[in-house]
C-alpha positions as CSV (number, residue, x, y, z in Angstrom):
1,X,95.7,117.2,77.5
2,X,95.4,119.9,74.8
3,X,92.0,118.3,73.9
4,X,90.5,119.7,77.1
5,X,92.2,123.1,76.6
6,X,93.4,123.3,80.2
7,X,96.5,124.3,82.0
8,X,98.8,122.2,84.1
9,X,97.4,124.0,87.2
10,X,93.8,123.2,86.1
11,X,94.7,119.5,85.8
12,X,96.1,119.6,89.4
13,X,92.9,121.2,90.6
14,X,90.6,118.5,89.2
15,X,89.6,120.4,86.1
16,X,85.9,119.9,85.3
17,X,86.1,116.6,87.1
18,X,88.4,115.1,84.4
19,X,91.1,114.4,87.0
20,X,91.1,113.4,90.6
21,X,93.8,114.1,93.1
22,X,95.8,111.1,94.4
23,X,98.4,112.6,96.8
24,X,101.0,115.3,97.1
25,X,104.7,114.7,97.5
26,X,108.0,116.6,97.8
27,X,109.1,115.3,94.4
28,X,108.4,112.7,91.7
29,X,111.9,111.3,92.3
30,X,111.2,110.4,95.9
31,X,107.5,109.4,95.6
32,X,106.2,105.9,96.1
33,X,105.6,104.7,92.6
34,X,103.7,101.6,93.7
35,X,100.6,103.8,94.2
36,X,100.8,105.0,90.6
37,X,99.5,103.6,87.3
38,X,100.5,104.3,83.8
39,X,98.6,107.4,82.6
40,X,98.8,109.1,86.0
41,X,100.1,112.7,86.0
42,X,102.4,114.7,88.2
43,X,101.6,118.4,88.2
44,X,104.2,120.7,89.8
45,X,102.9,122.6,92.8
46,X,103.4,125.9,91.0
47,X,101.1,124.5,88.2
48,X,103.4,125.1,85.3
49,X,104.5,121.6,84.3
50,X,103.0,118.2,83.8
51,X,104.7,114.8,83.7
52,X,103.0,111.6,82.6
53,X,103.7,108.2,84.1
54,X,104.4,105.3,81.8
55,X,105.1,102.7,84.4
56,X,108.4,101.1,85.7
57,X,109.7,104.4,87.1
58,X,109.5,105.9,83.6
59,X,107.9,109.3,82.8
60,X,107.4,111.5,79.7
61,X,107.7,115.3,79.8
62,X,108.1,118.2,77.4
63,X,111.7,119.4,77.4
64,X,111.7,123.0,76.4
65,X,115.5,123.0,75.7
66,X,115.2,120.1,73.3
67,X,111.7,121.3,72.1
68,X,110.3,117.8,72.2
69,X,108.7,115.2,74.5
70,X,111.3,113.0,76.1
71,X,111.1,109.7,78.0
72,X,112.9,109.9,81.4
73,X,113.8,106.9,83.6
74,X,114.3,107.5,87.3
75,X,116.7,108.4,88.8
76,X,117.4,111.6,87.0
77,X,118.8,115.0,87.8
78,X,116.2,116.9,85.7
79,X,114.8,119.7,87.9
80,X,111.2,118.9,87.2
81,X,111.5,115.6,89.0
82,X,112.8,117.3,92.2
83,X,110.0,119.8,92.8
84,X,106.8,119.5,95.0
85,X,104.0,117.9,93.0
86,X,100.4,116.8,93.0
87,X,99.7,113.3,91.6
88,X,96.4,113.1,89.7
89,X,94.7,110.4,87.7
90,X,92.3,110.8,84.8
91,X,88.8,110.2,86.3
92,X,88.0,107.9,83.4
93,X,90.9,105.7,84.5
94,X,90.1,105.9,88.2
95,X,86.9,103.7,88.2
96,X,87.8,100.4,86.6
97,X,84.3,99.1,87.1
98,X,83.0,101.9,85.0
99,X,85.5,101.1,82.2
100,X,84.5,97.4,82.2
101,X,80.8,98.4,81.8
102,X,81.6,100.5,78.8
């Protein structure tokens, strides 16, 4: 994400067309994960944090207390997973036909 020099909020707002909105939900913890693919992102509604989906109800996120990126398997009590979020997908991953042509 740093490559595009954008904020979490910008990713949630379809920054420069690099991401597309999938849906909003009350939380990552309660969302239907069958609609998600590895690489999808959850951006908190306040636009301050991003979580990346790895698949199988597993996410990665930057833990400021530990000062590193951690892998988190749901269920969890970590507060970021219990806030309203926007789910987005990288546009390059959204169109499988385009990827097959490349």
